[in-house]
C-alpha positions in Angstrom: -261.5 -86.0 51.6 -263.4 -83.0 52.4 -266.3 -82.3 49.8 -268.9 -79.9 49.0 -271.8 -80.9 46.9 -274.3 -78.5 46.4 -278.0 -78.8 44.9 -280.3 -76.0 44.5 -282.5 -78.2 43.2 -286.2 -78.1 45.2 -288.4 -81.4 42.9 -286.8 -85.0 43.5 -285.7 -86.9 40.4 -283.2 -88.7 39.4 -280.2 -86.6 39.5 -281.1 -85.7 43.3 -281.2 -89.1 43.5 -277.6 -89.7 42.7 -276.2 -86.4 45.3 -278.2 -88.6 47.8 -275.6 -92.0 46.6 -273.0 -89.9 45.9 -273.2 -88.1 49.9 -273.9 -91.8 51.3 -270.8 -92.9 49.3 -268.4 -90.8 50.1 -270.1 -90.1 53.6 -269.5 -94.8 54.4 -266.2 -94.1 52.7 -264.8 -91.9 55.5 -264.7 -88.7 53.8 -266.3 -85.8 55.2 -269.4 -85.4 52.9 -271.9 -82.3 52.8 -274.6 -80.9 50.4 -276.0 -76.6 50.2 -279.2 -77.5 49.5 -282.5 -75.2 49.3 -284.4 -74.8 52.0 -287.6 -77.6 52.3 -285.5 -79.5 49.4 -286.9 -83.4 49.8 -282.7 -83.3 48.7 -281.9 -81.8 51.8 -284.8 -83.1 54.4 -283.6 -87.4 53.0 -279.8 -85.8 53.7 -281.1 -84.2 57.0 -282.5 -87.4 57.9 -279.2 -89.5 56.7 -276.7 -87.8 58.8 -275.3 -85.6 56.0 -274.7 -82.8 57.1 -276.8 -80.0 55.5 -276.6 -76.2 55.1 -279.8 -74.8 53.5 -279.6 -71.6 51.8 -283.1 -69.5 51.4 -285.8 -70.7 48.4 -286.3 -67.2 47.7 -284.0 -66.1 44.8 -281.9 -69.4 45.4 -278.6 -69.0 43.5 -277.9 -65.8 45.0 -278.9 -66.7 48.4 -277.3 -69.7 47.6 -274.0 -68.1 47.1 -273.7 -66.0 49.5 -274.3 -68.8 52.0 -271.5 -70.8 50.4 -269.2 -67.0 50.7 -269.6 -67.5 54.6 -269.1 -71.3 54.2 -265.3 -70.7 52.7 -264.7 -67.9 54.8 -265.3 -70.5 57.8 -263.4 -73.8 55.9 -261.1 -75.7 53.7 -262.9 -78.4 51.2 -261.1 -80.4 49.2 -263.3 -80.1 46.0 -267.3 -78.3 45.3 -268.7 -80.1 43.3 -272.0 -78.9 41.5 -274.9 -81.2 41.4 -276.4 -79.4 38.4 -276.7 -75.8 36.7 -278.3 -73.5 39.6 -275.9 -74.8 41.4 -273.1 -74.0 39.0 -274.4 -70.7 39.3 -274.8 -70.2 42.8 -271.4 -71.7 43.1 -269.7 -69.6 40.5 -271.2 -66.1 42.1 -269.3 -67.7 45.3 -266.1 -67.7 43.8 -265.4 -71.2 44.5 -263.1 -72.2 42.1 -260.8 -69.9 43.4 -261.0 -71.8 47.0 -260.9 -75.4 45.5 -261.5 -77.6 42.6 -265.2 -77.0 41.4 -266.7 -80.1 39.8 -270.2 -80.0 37.9 -272.3 -82.9 36.1 -274.2 -82.4 33.1 -277.5 -84.2 33.0 -278.8 -83.1 29.9 -277.8 -83.6 26.4 -279.4 -80.3 25.1 -276.0 -77.9 24.0 -274.3 -75.3 26.5 -276.4 -71.5 26.1 -274.1 -69.6 24.0 -273.9 -66.7 25.7 -270.6 -66.1 27.8 -272.2 -65.7 30.6 -273.0 -69.2 30.7 -269.9 -70.2 29.4 -267.4 -68.9 31.7 -269.7 -70.8 34.6 -268.4 -74.3 33.3 -264.4 -72.7 31.9 -264.2 -72.0 36.0 -265.3 -75.7 36.3 -261.8 -77.7 36.7 -264.1 -81.0 35.5 -267.5 -81.7 33.7 -268.7 -84.4 34.9 -271.3 -86.0 31.8 -273.7 -89.0 32.9 -273.3 -90.7 29.3 -271.3 -90.6 25.9 -274.3 -88.6 24.3 -274.1 -86.1 27.0 -270.7 -85.7 27.0 -271.1 -85.4 22.7 -272.9 -82.6 23.5 -270.5 -80.9 25.9 -267.6 -80.7 23.5 -269.9 -80.3 20.9 -270.6 -76.8 22.3 -267.4 -76.0 22.7 -265.6 -76.7 25.9 -262.5 -78.8 25.9 -262.9 -82.8 25.7 -260.3 -82.4 28.0 -262.2 -81.1 30.6 -265.0 -83.2 30.4 -264.8 -87.5 32.3 -268.5 -89.4 31.9 -269.6 -91.3 34.9 -272.2 -93.2 34.7 -275.6 -92.8 37.0 -275.7 -95.7 39.6 -278.3 -97.2 41.7 -278.9 -99.5 44.7 -278.7 -103.6 43.5 -282.5 -104.7 45.0 -283.3 -108.0 46.8 -284.8 -110.6 44.2 -288.2 -110.5 43.5 -289.8 -112.8 44.4 -293.4 -114.0 44.4 -294.9 -112.2 47.6 -293.2 -109.4 47.3 -294.9 -109.0 44.0 -298.4 -109.9 46.0 -297.8 -107.3 47.4 -296.6 -104.6 45.6 -300.2 -105.4 43.6 -302.4 -105.7 47.0 -300.7 -101.8 47.8 -300.5 -100.1 44.1 -304.8 -101.3 44.2 -304.1 -103.8 41.2 -305.5 -107.3 40.1 -302.9 -109.5 41.2 -302.7 -111.9 38.5 -303.4 -109.2 35.3 -299.7 -108.9 32.6 -298.4 -105.8 34.3 -296.4 -102.5 31.4 -295.0 -99.9 33.4 -292.8 -97.1 33.0 -291.7 -94.3 35.8 -290.9 -90.5 34.8 -291.5 -87.7 34.5 -294.5 -87.1 32.3 -292.9 -85.0 29.6 -294.2 -85.3 25.6 -290.2 -86.3 25.1 -290.2 -89.1 27.5 -292.5 -90.6 25.4 -295.3 -91.9 27.4 -298.2 -90.7 24.5 -296.7 -93.8 22.0 -297.0 -96.1 25.0 -300.2 -94.8 25.5 -301.6 -95.3 22.1 -300.1 -99.1 22.0 -302.0 -100.0 24.5 -305.1 -100.8 22.8 -302.9 -102.8 20.5 -301.3 -105.4 23.2 -304.7 -105.4 24.7 -305.5 -106.6 21.7 -303.2 -109.8 21.7 -302.8 -109.8 25.3 -306.5 -108.6 26.9 -306.2 -108.4 30.0 -302.6 -106.0 29.8 -303.0 -103.0 32.5 -300.7 -99.9 31.8 -299.1 -98.1 34.6 -297.7 -95.0 34.5 -296.2 -93.8 38.1 -294.6 -90.6 38.0 -296.3 -86.2 37.1 -295.9 -84.2 35.0 -297.3 -81.3 32.7 -298.7 -84.0 30.6 -301.2 -85.8 33.3 -303.7 -84.4 32.0 -303.7 -84.7 28.5 -302.6 -88.7 28.6 -305.5 -89.4 31.2 -308.1 -87.7 28.2 -305.9 -89.5 25.5 -306.6 -93.1 27.8 -310.6 -91.9 28.0 -310.1 -91.0 23.5 -308.6 -94.7 23.4 -311.3 -96.6 25.0 -308.7 -98.0 28.1 -308.6 -96.1 31.2 -310.0 -98.4 32.5 -307.2 -100.1 31.8 -304.8 -97.7 33.1 -303.6 -96.4 36.4 -301.9 -92.9 36.9 -299.9 -93.0 39.9 -298.4 -89.6 40.6 -294.8 -88.8 42.0 -294.3 -91.6 44.6 -291.2 -90.9 46.9 -291.0 -94.6 47.3 -291.0 -96.3 43.2 -289.8 -100.0 44.7 -293.5 -101.3 45.0 -294.2 -100.2 41.2 -290.6 -102.0 40.1 -291.9 -105.4 42.2 -295.0 -105.1 40.7 -294.4 -105.3 36.9 -294.4 -107.8 34.4 -292.8 -105.4 31.6 -291.1 -102.0 31.5 -291.3 -99.8 28.8 -288.5 -96.8 27.9 -289.6 -95.0 24.8 -287.6 -91.8 26.0 -286.7 -89.7 22.4 -283.6 -89.4 23.4 -282.2 -89.7 27.3 -279.3 -88.6 28.6 -279.2 -91.6 30.1 -282.3 -93.2 32.7 -282.2 -93.9 36.1 -285.4 -95.9 36.1 -284.3 -98.1 33.3 -281.5 -98.8 35.2 -282.6 -98.9 38.4 -286.3 -101.5 36.8 -282.9 -103.8 35.3 -281.5 -104.3 38.5 -284.6 -105.5 39.5 -283.9 -108.1 36.8 -287.4 -106.6 34.3 -287.3 -107.2 30.9 -287.1 -103.9 29.3 -287.9 -102.5 26.3 -286.5 -99.3 25.4 -285.7 -96.2 22.5 -282.5 -96.6 20.6 -281.5 -92.8 21.6 -279.4 -90.3 23.5 -277.8 -92.9 26.4 -279.8 -95.9 26.0 -277.7 -97.6 23.8 -274.3 -97.5 26.2 -277.2 -99.6 28.6 -278.4 -102.0 27.3 -276.3 -104.6 25.9 -277.3 -107.6 22.9 -279.1 -110.0 25.7 -280.4 -108.4 27.8 -282.9 -106.0 26.4 -285.0 -104.4 23.7 -283.7 -101.7 21.6 -286.3 -100.3 19.2 -285.6 -97.8 16.5 -287.9 -95.5 17.3 -291.0 -94.7 20.1 -293.9 -96.2 18.1 -296.9 -97.8 18.3 -296.3 -100.4 16.7 -292.7 -101.0 17.8 -294.0 -101.1 20.9 -297.0 -103.1 20.9 -294.8 -105.8 19.1 -291.7 -105.6 21.5 -294.3 -106.2 24.8 -296.8 -108.6 23.3 -294.0 -111.0 22.4 -292.5 -110.7 26.2 -296.0 -111.2 27.2 -296.3 -113.9 25.8 -292.8 -116.0 25.3 -291.7 -115.9 29.1 -288.6 -117.4 28.6 -287.2 -114.9 26.8 -288.7 -112.4 29.5 -287.0 -114.0 32.2 -284.0 -114.6 30.5 -283.4 -111.1 29.4 -284.2 -109.7 32.6 -281.1 -111.6 34.8 -279.1 -110.2 31.7 -280.3 -106.7 32.7 -279.4 -107.2 36.1 -276.2 -109.0 35.3 -275.5 -106.3 33.7 -276.5 -103.9 36.2 -274.3 -105.2 38.6 -271.0 -105.7 36.3 -271.2 -101.4 35.6 -274.1 -99.8 36.5 -273.5 -99.9 40.2 -273.8 -96.7 43.3 -270.4 -98.3 44.1 -269.4 -98.1 40.4 -270.3 -94.2 40.1 -269.2 -93.5 43.8 -266.0 -95.1 43.5 -265.5 -93.0 39.4 -266.5 -89.6 41.3 -263.7 -90.1 43.9 -260.8 -91.3 41.2 -261.8 -87.7 39.6 -261.8 -85.6 42.4 -258.1 -87.4 43.7 -256.8 -86.5 40.3 -258.0 -83.0 40.6 -256.1 -82.5 44.2 -253.2 -84.7 43.7 -251.7 -81.2 42.2 -252.8 -79.1 45.3 -251.6 -81.3 47.9 -248.2 -81.9 45.8 -247.7 -77.8 45.9 -248.5 -77.7 49.1 -246.4 -80.7 50.8 -242.8 -79.6 52.4 -239.9 -79.4 49.9 -237.9 -82.7 50.7 -234.3 -82.3 52.2 
């Protein structure tokens, strides 16, 4: 099978991580998978380093540039499936008329309703399948007026890291310049108001009232970083909070943490949550968006709201009750192994591809004698 995945984002976020895992998984299974991306994009650089063929459009006017590049590619070669990994890529794919050459698949990773304009809907209607990363996202697509028959759910997947050890924890903390023994809460994600980091930060003084040496690590960057740093000063906890900023490799963060807190208010699914569970971390998350589709009873703590009080109670209980924290962490990793590995994601996506190209293959087959 020959697959062209298109992604025009320049930043590295959860969707780009999934794109790379998908490309690698397809090629490991013997399929020809290529990437159409943007010059200088981190996904393009990482895919190229992994030996994946990359076709790079100029970053300026990325959608029309990518559409022109895609038209040239379609004149020169045949693809069985064209997979748009995000909305800009879908626009370029539609502008190039790719749906007239091969089945188009589009990933949907956000939960807000589709743009009501005729042009926006035409792009999605040209796709043969819309792959939502959760039932929560799938519902938003159907509620926007697209047919449920065109929507499939494929959960994001993550790689299973080696089991954590005392040595890996100590090395991670050393590299992050963190104390070796202080209890550590953490969160990985873009710093936006809807991600809920403010509630977690406001809970820290109350948590430290019960666990005085507790610290907080926030990995990620974003428009709310400056306001969060000011808030840490106002709360008098700045010395106990580490703003790690954007990190190309966050393995040390997960290895260093004792508890992962995911206070996002309406997360479509949450790749960082899945990763934390894969690291066997006890997790505290808000019962909203796609999160309840991930955390089963006994595999984490679900909060009714992203409130300082609820975060405080849950975090303190896990910091003080080590056996409970260990049980939740072990159950979380087992759940990831069972349902949310990158292998599960690749196989489910391949099944969709196969279903889409089967009618075309049958139509092109020679007639039976």
